C-alpha positions as CSV (number, residue, x, y, z in Angstrom):
1,M,20.4,31.2,87.6
2,V,21.9,28.0,86.7
3,C,18.3,26.5,87.1
4,A,17.2,29.1,84.3
5,A,20.2,28.5,82.1
6,L,19.5,24.9,82.0
7,C,15.5,25.1,81.5
8,M,16.8,27.8,78.6
9,A,19.4,25.0,77.3
10,F,16.5,22.2,77.3
11,Y,14.5,24.4,75.7
12,S,16.4,25.4,72.9
13,I,17.5,22.1,72.0
14,W,13.8,20.2,72.6
15,S,11.9,22.8,70.9
16,R,13.5,22.8,67.4
17,P,11.4,20.1,66.2
18,F,8.4,21.7,67.0
19,I,9.3,24.8,65.8
20,A,10.4,22.8,62.2
21,R,7.1,21.4,62.2
22,S,4.5,24.3,63.2
23,G,6.7,27.3,62.5
24,P,8.0,30.2,64.8
25,I,5.0,32.2,65.0
26,P,2.3,29.2,65.8
27,F,5.2,27.9,68.1
28,T,5.4,31.2,69.9
29,A,1.9,32.0,70.2
30,M,1.1,28.8,71.7
31,A,4.2,28.7,74.1
32,M,3.3,32.1,75.1
33,A,-0.7,31.0,75.6
34,V,0.7,28.3,78.0
35,G,3.1,30.2,80.0
36,A,0.7,33.1,80.5
37,S,-2.2,30.5,81.2
38,C,0.4,28.9,84.1
39,L,1.2,32.6,85.6
40,I,-2.5,33.4,85.9
41,A,-3.5,30.0,87.4
42,I,-0.7,30.4,90.1
43,S,-1.4,34.2,90.5
44,S,-5.0,33.4,90.9
45,A,-4.6,30.7,93.6
46,R,-2.0,33.0,95.7
47,G,-4.3,36.3,95.1
48,S,-1.9,37.9,93.5
49,F,-4.0,40.3,91.5
50,A,-5.0,42.9,94.0
51,P,-2.3,45.1,93.0
52,V,-3.3,45.3,89.3
53,A,-6.6,46.9,90.2
54,D,-4.9,49.8,90.9
55,F,-3.2,49.8,87.6
56,G,-3.8,53.4,85.7
57,M,-3.0,54.0,82.2
58,P,1.4,54.2,82.6
59,Q,1.2,50.9,84.1
60,W,-1.0,49.4,81.5
61,L,0.7,50.3,78.7
62,A,4.1,49.4,80.1
63,A,2.8,46.0,80.9
64,G,1.8,45.9,77.0
65,Y,4.9,47.0,75.8
66,L,6.8,44.5,77.8
67,G,4.0,41.7,76.4
68,A,4.9,42.6,72.9
69,F,8.3,43.5,73.0
70,G,9.7,42.0,75.8
71,A,8.2,38.4,75.5
72,A,6.6,38.3,72.2
73,L,9.4,39.8,69.9
74,T,11.8,38.1,71.8
75,F,10.4,34.9,72.0
76,Y,9.5,34.9,68.2
77,L,12.9,36.0,67.2
78,W,14.7,33.4,69.3
79,A,12.2,30.8,67.4
80,F,13.0,32.1,64.3
81,A,16.5,32.1,64.9
82,L,16.5,28.2,66.4
83,A,14.6,27.2,62.9
84,R,17.7,28.5,60.9
85,T,20.9,27.5,63.1
86,T,22.1,25.8,66.1
87,P,20.9,26.0,69.6
88,T,24.5,27.3,70.5
89,R,24.7,30.1,68.0
90,V,21.3,31.1,69.3
91,A,22.1,31.0,73.0
92,I,25.5,33.0,72.2
93,S,22.8,36.0,71.6
94,V,22.3,36.2,75.2
95,T,25.6,37.3,76.2
96,V,25.3,40.6,73.9
97,N,22.2,41.9,76.6
98,P,24.6,43.1,79.2
99,V,26.7,44.8,76.7
100,A,24.3,46.4,75.0
101,A,22.4,47.6,78.2
102,S,25.7,48.7,79.5
103,L,26.0,50.7,76.2
104,V,22.8,52.2,76.0
105,G,23.0,53.0,79.7
106,A,26.5,54.6,78.9
107,V,24.6,56.8,75.9
108,L,21.5,57.4,77.5
109,L,21.7,57.8,81.1
110,H,25.2,59.0,81.1
111,E,26.8,55.8,83.1
112,P,30.4,56.0,83.4
113,L,32.3,53.4,81.1
114,S,35.0,51.6,83.4
115,W,37.6,49.3,82.7
116,N,35.6,46.6,83.9
117,L,32.9,47.2,81.4
118,A,35.9,47.4,78.6
119,G,37.1,44.1,79.7
120,G,33.6,42.5,80.2
121,I,33.1,43.6,76.5
122,V,36.0,41.9,75.4
123,T,35.5,38.8,77.1
124,V,32.1,38.6,75.7
125,F,33.4,39.1,71.9
126,A,35.9,36.5,72.6
127,G,33.6,33.8,73.9
128,I,31.3,34.6,71.1
129,W,34.4,34.4,68.3
130,I,35.3,30.9,70.4
131,A,31.9,29.7,70.2
132,T,31.3,30.3,66.5
133,T,34.5,29.4,64.8
134,S,35.2,25.8,64.4
135,G,38.5,24.3,65.0
136,R,41.5,24.5,62.5
137,Q,43.1,21.0,61.8
138,A,46.7,20.7,61.4
139,S,47.8,20.0,58.1
140,P,49.9,16.8,57.4
141,A,52.8,18.8,56.7
142,T,52.7,20.7,60.1
143,Q,52.3,17.3,62.0
144,A,55.3,15.8,60.1
145,S,57.3,18.4,62.0
């Protein structure tokens, strides 16, 4: 998990010049094409395509949905945001995912809302507030007293 977070941090910082030069849609398309090519090559080398032969329509629809919304749209929005603000502010959006998933689970699946969840939500929003607000400088009159 730490390596994944580190890779995403480097990606967010180092990709900004490329996104600015090419735009979010071409950048996302190229990044996804390279990633898909690597995954196909690794899967082919390991013989991992055997389960795909048994896919029915529900599995193909799920794969298409995950590819379009879970990957392409998500990475496009990430690149779109990186082109317009700092990597720190974009990365903060990831912390909202577990909160949203917990709340959707509570509404749709009737998952219980616990004090741990409430504490987590407060902690996430406090972290977002700390990261997005700038430090306040004390006025000279306050420093003198």
